N, C-alpha and C positions, 0 to 999 in steps of 0.2 A: 734794762734795769741795772743801775750801778750797784756795786758790791757794798754791803753793810756788814762791817766786822762784828764778831761776837766775842765773848770772853775766850781767852786761849785755853783756860783750864776748866774742867768740870770738877771743881773742888768741893761742892756742896754734897753732903752725904745722901740727901734725898734724890738729888739729880743723878748722882753716880749709881745709886740703887736702881732707879728707873731705867737708866741706860743699860746696866748690866743684866737686867731681867727682861729687856725688850726682845721682841721677836724679829731678829734680823736674819732668819734662816735663809730666805731667798737670796739675799745679797751675799752674805758671808759664806754660804756653802758654795757659791760660784767662784770665789776667789782662788782657792787651790786648784780648781779645774782649769781656770783661765791661765794660771801660772804654768801648769803642766802643758797646756796647749801652746803657750808662747815660748816655752823652753823645753822642747821635747827631748833634747839630747843632753840634759843637765846631768851633773854628777849625782850619784846616789848618797854621797856624804858631803856635808857642808856646815860651816859655821855661819849662822844667820843673825842679822840684826833687825829688830822690829822697833821702829821709831814711832812713839805715840801709841803704845799698845793698848791703852785703856784697860778694860777688864779681861783682856787676853782671849776673847772668844776666837778672833781670827788667828792669833798665834797658835792656839791649841789646834785649830783645824789644819793649819799648815804643818804642824808637828805630826799630827796623825796621818796626814797624806804623804809625808816625807819622813819615814822613820829613821833615816840616817842623818837627819839634821839636828843640830843643837842650836838653841836660841838665847840671845841676850835681848830682853824686852824692856824698853825704856819708856817711862811716863813721868810727868811732873806732878801728877795728882795722887796724893796718898790715899784719898778716898777710892779712886779707881783701882789702885794697886791692891787695896784690901780685898776687893772682889776678885781681882786677877789671881792673887795667891790662892784663894779658896778654890777657884775654878781649876787652876793648875793641879792642886792637890787632888781634887775629885777625879781629874783625868789621869792621875798617876803619872804625871810628866815632870815632876819636880827635878829629876836628874837631868832633864834635857832643856828645860826652860828656866832661866834665871832672870828674876825681875830686878830692875834697877830704877830707883827713884832719882829723878834729876831732870833739869831743863836742858834743852839744846839751844845754842852750843854750851858746852861746859859740863854736861853729865859725865859721870865717871864710867865711861864705856871701856870695857876691859881690853879689847883687841885693837890693834892699829888698823887692820883691814878685815873685811868679811867677804865671804863667797857670795852671799845673798843679802840684799837689803830690801825689806818690805816696810810699808807705812800705809796703814789703812785708815781712811777717814780722819786724817790728822791735818792734812794740808789746809783745809778750809778753816781750821781753828786759828791758824797763824796770821797775825797782823802783817808780818813781813815774810813772804813765802821763801825768800832766798835762804832763810835760816835752815829750812829743810834741804834744799838742793845743795847748799854748801856742805852740810853735814854728810850728805850722801857722797859728795866728792871726797871729803876728808877721810871717810872710812871705807872707800872702795879701792879697787885695783883693776888692772886690765882683766876683763872677763867677768867682773862682778855682775850678777844678775839683779836688776832693779825692778821692783813691782810695786806700784803705788796706785791703788784704787781709791777713788774719792767721789764725792758728790760733784755735780756740775750745776751751775746756776741757771735757773729757768729765765725766760725772757721777761716775765712780769710777776708781780706779787700775786696776782690772781692765779697764775699757773702754779706758783709755790703753794698757795692755799689749797688748790685742787689736789696737788700731790700729797699734802698732809692728810686730806680727807681720804684719798685712795689707799694710802699705805699705812697710816697711823691712826685711823679713826677710832679704833678700839683701845688704843694705848692711853696711859695716864696723861692728864693735862700737861704735866711738866715735860713729858717726852714730846708731845705734839708741839709745844712751844719751842723746844730745843730743835726739833726737826725743821720747823719753819725758819727759825733763825739761822740754822746751818745751811739751808738752801739759799738764803739771801747772802750768806758769807762765802759761799763756794765760788770757785773761779770758773770761767768758761774754757773750753779746750784751746781757743786762740790765745787767751791770756797765759795759760800754762806753757804753750809752745814758746812764747816770748820769754817766759821765766827760764826755761831750759836753755835757750840760746844765750841769755845773759849769764847763766851759771856755767857756761862751757860744757853743757850736757846735750848738745844738739843731736847726739846719736840716739837718744831716747825718743820713743814714739808716743803719741797720744791717740787713744782710740776710744770712741764712744761705745759703750757696751749695754746701755739701757736708757730709758727715758730720764733717768736721774743720775746715772753713774758714768764715769770715764775711768780709764786706766792709763797710767804712764808705765812704760816697760821698755826693757832693752838691756844690752850688755855694755858695760863701760868699755870705751875703746882704747884708752891710753895704756 
């Protein structure tokens, strides 16, 4: 099945609310655990950059799992960041998580480089995936830990519909539609490996972690 792009931003308030309130517990709770498994000897203190943070559920989970980390979390959707700010306040993490509204490339990212760069479920939204990989190159340094979990595209539309029924059957219609469109917009592991080589990030690895997810991870080599 060929890729079908979807809108890069979730800017509609109803759409953002449905996403922010959706039950992503299974996937999102696994990401900090996978990060810890892939980087067992990481520093206990770090400046982290989260690209495409959305409503900050994943950012918050990483902050809670890594209490010595501070985060700059970037998203282009004001509607998403509204929910993100509220979630960060509820979690009492406003001192460690700073939200930034902006598009990449060009967002006003405060630091020149970061110790950790994460980006969860953002890649599949991008019409041009090199935007993400080049931003990671631009804000990384030797030893920067990169962790990018995302959806992977199923082989057929029928399989995509089956995944929606399996994982989002009880969710609002707007979320079921978005999940289906996101599955069609996602990349395959082979496509991502080619993207990484093109970006000069061949040291990063791609690993399938579920029937619908993959992770890109590794340390920057330069």
